[in-house]
C-alpha positions as CSV (number, residue, x, y, z in Angstrom):
1,M,-15.0,-7.7,12.6
2,S,-14.1,-7.2,16.3
3,R,-15.2,-4.2,18.3
4,Y,-11.6,-3.0,18.3
5,Q,-11.4,-3.4,14.5
6,N,-14.7,-1.6,14.1
7,N,-13.5,1.3,16.3
8,L,-10.2,1.4,14.5
9,Y,-12.0,1.5,11.1
10,K,-14.2,4.4,12.2
11,G,-11.3,6.4,13.7
12,V,-9.1,6.1,10.7
13,I,-12.0,6.7,8.3
14,A,-12.8,9.9,10.2
15,G,-9.3,11.1,9.8
16,A,-9.1,10.1,6.1
17,I,-12.4,11.9,5.3
18,A,-11.0,15.1,6.9
19,T,-8.2,15.1,4.3
20,A,-9.6,13.2,1.4
21,S,-9.7,16.4,-0.7
22,T,-5.9,16.6,-0.6
23,L,-5.5,13.3,-2.5
24,G,-5.7,14.7,-6.0
25,L,-6.2,18.4,-5.6
26,A,-2.5,19.2,-5.9
27,S,-1.5,21.8,-8.5
28,M,-1.6,20.3,-12.0
29,A,1.5,22.1,-13.2
30,Q,3.1,18.7,-13.6
31,A,0.8,16.1,-12.5
32,A,2.3,12.7,-11.4
33,T,0.3,9.7,-10.6
34,L,2.0,7.6,-7.8
35,R,1.2,4.2,-6.3
36,I,2.2,3.6,-2.7
37,T,2.4,-0.1,-1.8
38,I,2.9,-1.7,1.6
39,D,3.8,-5.4,1.6
40,S,3.6,-7.0,5.0
41,L,6.7,-9.2,5.5
42,A,5.7,-10.5,8.9
43,P,5.4,-14.3,9.2
44,T,2.1,-16.1,9.7
45,N,0.9,-15.4,13.3
46,G,3.2,-12.4,13.4
47,I,2.6,-8.7,13.9
48,A,0.0,-6.7,11.9
49,L,-0.1,-3.0,11.1
50,T,-2.9,-0.5,11.5
51,P,-4.0,1.4,8.4
52,T,-0.9,3.3,7.6
53,W,-0.7,7.1,7.5
54,F,1.4,8.8,4.9
55,G,2.2,12.3,3.8
56,F,4.1,14.2,1.2
57,H,6.0,17.3,2.3
58,D,8.9,19.6,1.7
59,G,11.3,17.8,4.1
60,T,10.3,19.8,7.2
61,F,7.7,17.5,8.8
62,D,9.3,15.7,11.7
63,L,7.2,12.8,13.0
64,Y,9.3,12.2,16.1
65,N,12.7,12.4,17.7
66,R,14.2,9.6,19.9
67,G,14.6,10.6,23.5
68,E,11.7,13.2,23.2
69,A,8.1,12.8,24.1
70,A,5.7,11.9,21.3
71,T,3.2,14.4,20.0
72,I,-0.5,13.9,20.6
73,G,-0.9,12.8,17.0
74,L,1.8,10.2,17.3
75,E,0.5,9.1,20.7
76,R,-3.0,8.5,19.3
77,L,-1.6,6.6,16.3
78,A,0.8,4.5,18.5
79,E,-1.8,3.6,21.1
80,D,-5.0,3.3,19.1
81,G,-4.1,3.5,15.4
82,T,-6.2,6.6,14.8
83,I,-4.8,9.4,12.6
84,D,-7.1,12.4,12.9
85,D,-4.8,14.2,15.3
86,L,-1.7,13.4,13.2
87,N,-3.6,14.7,10.1
88,A,-4.1,18.0,11.9
89,E,-0.4,18.2,13.0
90,F,0.7,17.6,9.5
91,L,-1.4,20.4,8.0
92,A,-0.5,22.8,10.9
93,A,3.2,22.2,10.1
94,G,2.8,23.8,6.7
95,G,5.2,21.6,4.7
96,G,2.6,19.7,2.8
97,T,-1.1,19.0,2.2
98,V,-1.2,15.6,0.5
99,Q,-1.8,12.9,3.1
100,G,-4.0,9.9,3.7
101,A,-4.2,6.3,4.9
102,I,-3.7,2.9,3.3
103,F,-6.0,0.1,4.5
104,G,-5.6,-3.6,4.5
105,P,-7.3,-5.5,1.6
106,T,-9.7,-7.5,3.8
107,V,-10.0,-5.6,7.1
108,P,-8.6,-2.2,8.1
109,P,-5.4,-3.6,9.6
110,I,-2.7,-4.9,7.2
111,L,-2.3,-8.5,8.3
112,P,0.8,-10.7,8.0
113,G,1.5,-11.5,4.4
114,E,-1.0,-9.0,2.9
115,S,-0.3,-6.2,0.5
116,A,-2.2,-2.9,0.2
117,S,-1.8,0.1,-2.1
118,I,-3.2,3.5,-2.9
119,T,-2.9,5.5,-6.1
120,L,-3.0,9.3,-6.1
121,D,-2.0,12.4,-8.0
122,V,0.6,15.0,-6.8
123,D,2.4,17.9,-8.4
124,A,5.9,16.8,-9.3
125,N,7.2,20.4,-9.3
126,A,5.8,21.4,-5.9
127,L,8.2,21.6,-3.0
128,S,5.5,20.0,-0.9
129,S,5.8,16.8,-3.0
130,R,9.5,16.2,-2.5
131,Y,9.5,13.8,0.5
132,F,7.5,10.9,1.8
133,S,6.7,10.0,5.4
134,Y,4.8,7.2,6.9
135,A,3.6,5.9,10.3
136,A,1.6,2.8,11.5
137,M,0.9,1.2,14.9
138,V,2.3,-2.3,15.4
139,L,-0.5,-4.8,16.4
140,P,-0.9,-6.1,19.0
141,S,0.8,-3.8,21.4
142,N,0.3,-1.0,23.9
143,D,2.1,1.7,22.0
144,F,4.6,0.3,19.5
145,F,4.9,1.8,16.0
146,I,6.9,2.1,12.8
147,A,7.7,5.5,11.2
148,N,10.5,7.5,9.6
149,G,12.2,9.8,12.2
150,N,14.3,11.4,9.5
151,P,11.9,13.6,7.3
152,L,14.5,13.5,4.5
153,A,14.9,9.8,4.4
154,A,12.6,9.1,1.4
155,R,13.0,11.7,-1.4
156,I,10.5,11.2,-4.2
157,F,11.2,14.0,-6.6
158,D,14.4,16.0,-7.2
159,D,14.5,19.8,-7.6
160,A,13.6,19.6,-11.3
161,G,10.5,17.4,-10.6
162,N,12.2,14.2,-11.8
163,F,10.8,11.1,-10.1
164,L,13.2,9.3,-7.8
165,G,10.8,7.0,-5.9
166,A,11.3,4.9,-2.9
167,D,11.7,1.2,-2.1
168,F,12.7,0.2,1.4
169,T,12.2,-2.4,4.1
170,V,11.3,-1.8,7.8
171,T,12.9,-4.4,10.0
172,G,11.9,-5.6,13.5
173,S,15.0,-3.8,14.9
174,Q,13.4,-0.5,13.8
175,V,10.1,-0.9,15.7
176,L,9.7,2.0,18.1
177,D,8.0,2.4,21.5
178,A,6.2,5.7,21.9
179,G,6.8,5.8,25.6
180,T,3.2,7.0,26.2
181,E,1.7,3.8,27.6
182,V,3.0,1.1,29.9
183,N,3.8,-2.1,28.0
184,D,1.8,-4.4,30.3
185,E,0.2,-6.6,27.6
186,E,-3.0,-6.6,29.6
187,P,-5.8,-7.5,27.1
188,A,-8.0,-4.6,28.2
189,N,-5.1,-2.2,27.5
190,T,-3.6,-3.7,24.4
191,A,-4.9,-2.9,20.9
192,F,-5.8,-6.0,18.8
193,F,-5.5,-8.2,21.9
194,G,-8.7,-7.5,23.7
195,Q,-8.9,-3.7,24.1
196,Q,-12.5,-2.5,23.6
197,T,-12.1,1.2,24.3
198,P,-9.3,3.5,22.9
199,N,-6.9,5.1,25.3
200,T,-7.4,2.7,28.2
201,G,-3.8,1.9,29.0
202,I,-1.7,3.1,31.9
203,T,0.1,6.4,31.1
204,E,3.8,6.0,31.0
205,G,5.1,9.6,30.5
206,G,8.2,8.4,28.7
207,V,10.0,9.2,25.5
208,V,10.2,7.6,22.0
209,Q,12.8,4.8,22.0
210,L,13.6,1.7,20.0
211,A,11.2,-1.0,21.2
212,S,14.2,-3.4,21.5
213,D,15.4,-1.2,24.4
214,F,12.4,-2.4,26.3
215,G,12.8,-6.0,25.4
216,G,10.0,-6.0,22.8
217,F,7.1,-8.2,23.8
218,I,7.6,-9.9,27.2
219,P,9.3,-13.3,26.6
220,G,6.7,-15.9,27.6
221,G,4.2,-13.2,28.2
222,P,0.5,-13.0,27.3
223,I,1.0,-12.0,23.6
224,L,3.7,-14.4,22.6
225,S,2.0,-17.2,24.5
226,T,-1.1,-16.8,22.4
227,P,-1.0,-19.1,19.3
228,R,-2.4,-16.3,17.0
229,F,0.7,-14.2,17.8
230,A,3.3,-17.0,18.3
231,N,5.5,-15.3,15.7
232,A,5.0,-11.8,16.8
233,D,8.5,-11.4,18.5
234,F,9.8,-8.7,16.2
235,T,13.1,-8.6,18.2
236,A,14.0,-12.0,16.7
237,P,17.0,-12.0,14.4
238,G,16.1,-11.3,10.8
239,Y,12.6,-10.3,11.5
240,N,11.1,-8.1,8.7
241,V,8.0,-6.0,9.2
242,A,7.1,-4.4,5.9
243,R,8.3,-3.2,2.5
244,F,7.3,0.2,1.3
245,R,7.3,1.3,-2.4
246,V,6.5,4.6,-4.0
247,E,6.3,4.1,-7.8
248,L,5.5,6.3,-10.7
249,V,2.4,5.2,-12.7
250,E,2.4,8.1,-15.1
251,Q,3.5,11.7,-15.4
252,A,1.9,14.4,-17.5
253,T,4.2,16.5,-19.6
254,D,1.7,19.1,-21.0
255,V,-1.0,20.0,-18.6
256,P,-2.7,23.4,-17.7
257,E,-1.1,25.8,-15.4
258,P,-2.9,26.4,-12.0
259,G,-4.4,29.7,-13.2
260,I,-5.9,28.0,-16.3
261,V,-7.2,25.1,-14.3
262,L,-9.0,27.5,-11.9
263,A,-10.6,29.4,-14.7
264,L,-11.8,26.2,-16.3
265,L,-13.2,25.0,-13.0
266,A,-15.1,28.3,-12.6
267,T,-16.8,27.6,-15.9
268,G,-17.4,24.0,-15.3
269,G,-15.2,23.1,-18.3
270,L,-12.7,20.8,-16.5
271,M,-12.7,18.5,-13.5
272,V,-9.3,18.1,-11.9
273,G,-8.2,16.0,-9.1
274,R,-8.4,12.2,-9.0
275,R,-8.4,10.0,-6.0
276,R,-8.7,6.3,-6.3
277,Q,-7.6,3.7,-3.9
278,Q,-6.9,0.1,-4.9
279,Q,-5.8,-2.7,-2.6
280,T,-4.3,-6.0,-3.8
281,E,-3.9,-9.2,-2.0
């Protein structure tokens, strides 16, 4: 594992630990076990994704707006792949509490052709479980990322708690530039391309835009000229980045109400909350 990968792993782990208790401590009024799966659709020697942040919310958590400056949380994710600041912003927004990160099956990043998933419990009846958001850094890059700008784009449960799910593909034409760091492709400034220390790039002070507006990676530049990333030009026609799926594993129909659960917990009679992560190749 490279020094960058090790730093990335430590940064994401720190953020994941900070919110691990939310992955399964949702109200058990109508517990639903969900599986979130990410399938990398990038070709061999194509782009990779950092461990992918996700959150469930009531439809009010807005990750970004095009033409506006990125938040600190989004900047840290887009430049270095770390999620602790994004975790804090999500909780501060007040629309949800269940969030986490999905790691690659072999190393923290999700590499071309790999699949990774996580299984967790949410309350199907809670407003805070209605919608799904995601964000991941594109590797290698200075500050490219994928995320849903529309917080209402992926509805998981209807108003009655019925499961709707999600299944969508992110294409290369949807890759975004955070506008926070100059896209110079210098190895020392570019994550997964030689960067040894987070936040070492040149500050750009721009706004979030489609990466294609900036020409993507520099044609004939350092990244695309490297055999390992020969197929990393996500601006190429028909380029697909990843498929996201939110599936229902099981849904309880007769479970204790929150007050009963709390009473049983107080007497040690019941353990609620289950968090298990599984990753498949």
